[in-house]
C-alpha positions as CSV (number, residue, x, y, z in Angstrom):
1,X,-88.1,-13.1,-68.1
2,X,-86.3,-15.8,-70.0
3,X,-83.6,-13.5,-71.2
4,X,-83.1,-12.2,-67.7
5,X,-82.9,-15.8,-66.4
6,X,-80.3,-16.8,-69.0
7,X,-78.3,-13.6,-68.8
8,X,-78.8,-12.1,-65.3
9,X,-77.5,-8.7,-64.5
10,X,-74.4,-9.1,-62.3
11,X,-74.7,-8.4,-58.6
12,X,-72.4,-5.5,-57.7
13,X,-72.4,-6.2,-54.0
14,X,-75.2,-3.7,-53.3
15,X,-79.0,-4.2,-53.4
16,X,-81.0,-7.4,-53.4
17,X,-79.9,-10.6,-55.0
18,X,-81.6,-13.5,-56.8
19,X,-80.4,-16.6,-54.9
20,X,-80.6,-20.2,-56.1
21,X,-81.8,-22.1,-53.0
22,X,-81.7,-25.6,-54.6
23,X,-78.8,-27.2,-56.3
24,X,-80.6,-27.6,-59.6
25,X,-81.0,-23.8,-59.7
26,X,-84.5,-23.7,-61.2
27,X,-86.1,-21.7,-58.4
28,X,-84.9,-18.3,-57.2
29,X,-85.5,-16.4,-54.0
30,X,-85.0,-12.8,-53.1
31,X,-82.2,-12.2,-50.7
32,X,-81.1,-9.0,-48.9
33,X,-77.5,-8.6,-47.7
34,X,-77.1,-8.0,-44.0
35,X,-76.2,-4.6,-42.8
36,X,-72.5,-3.9,-43.1
37,X,-71.9,-6.8,-45.6
38,X,-68.7,-6.3,-47.5
39,X,-69.4,-6.4,-51.3
40,X,-66.4,-8.5,-52.1
41,X,-66.7,-11.2,-49.4
42,X,-66.5,-14.8,-50.4
43,X,-69.5,-15.7,-48.3
44,X,-72.4,-13.2,-48.3
45,X,-74.5,-12.9,-45.1
46,X,-78.1,-12.4,-46.2
47,X,-81.7,-12.8,-45.3
48,X,-84.3,-14.3,-47.7
49,X,-87.3,-12.0,-48.0
50,X,-90.7,-12.3,-49.4
51,X,-90.7,-10.9,-53.0
52,X,-93.8,-8.8,-52.4
53,X,-94.1,-7.8,-48.8
54,X,-90.3,-7.8,-48.1
55,X,-90.9,-9.6,-44.8
56,X,-88.0,-11.7,-43.6
57,X,-88.5,-15.4,-44.3
58,X,-85.3,-16.6,-42.7
59,X,-82.7,-15.6,-40.2
60,X,-79.3,-14.5,-41.5
61,X,-77.8,-17.2,-43.7
62,X,-74.2,-17.5,-45.0
63,X,-74.5,-17.7,-48.8
64,X,-71.7,-18.9,-51.1
65,X,-71.2,-16.5,-54.0
66,X,-71.8,-19.4,-56.4
67,X,-75.4,-19.5,-55.2
68,X,-76.0,-15.9,-56.3
69,X,-77.7,-15.8,-59.7
70,X,-77.5,-12.0,-60.1
71,X,-79.1,-8.8,-59.1
72,X,-82.8,-9.2,-58.1
73,X,-85.4,-8.0,-60.7
74,X,-89.1,-8.2,-60.4
75,X,-89.7,-10.8,-63.1
76,X,-87.9,-13.3,-60.9
77,X,-90.9,-13.2,-58.6
78,X,-92.5,-15.8,-60.8
79,X,-89.8,-18.3,-59.8
80,X,-90.2,-18.0,-56.1
81,X,-91.8,-20.3,-53.5
82,X,-94.1,-17.5,-52.5
83,X,-95.5,-17.1,-56.0
84,X,-96.1,-20.9,-56.1
85,X,-97.9,-20.7,-52.7
86,X,-95.3,-22.8,-51.0
87,X,-93.1,-22.2,-47.9
88,X,-89.4,-22.3,-48.1
89,X,-87.8,-25.7,-47.1
90,X,-87.0,-25.8,-43.4
91,X,-83.4,-26.8,-44.0
92,X,-82.2,-24.1,-46.4
93,X,-78.4,-24.2,-46.6
94,X,-76.7,-21.8,-49.0
95,X,-73.2,-22.3,-47.7
96,X,-72.1,-24.6,-50.6
C-alpha cells in the first residue's frame, strides 16, 4: 500500500479515482466519474462512493484535477473515512 500511495497509477479518465478530500491529502476517498464525463476535462464531475458497498455518499461534485491522486485500487480502502468508521465532512469541496 505504501508504494501505491507514493507512486499511484495515473488515472486515464476511465474508471474510479482516488480523491484527496482534504488539503493535506492524507486521506483518500473513492470517486466515480459521472456518466458522460469527458476524460480530459479540467474539472471532473464525480460522486464519492462507499469503498465496499459502492453506495453514493455525495451528490455530483466538481473535482479539480489536482485533487485526483490516481486510479482507485483496493488497498486505498484503508485510508477512507468509511474504514475509520467516520462520515464524510458535510462541507466537502473538491473544486480547488
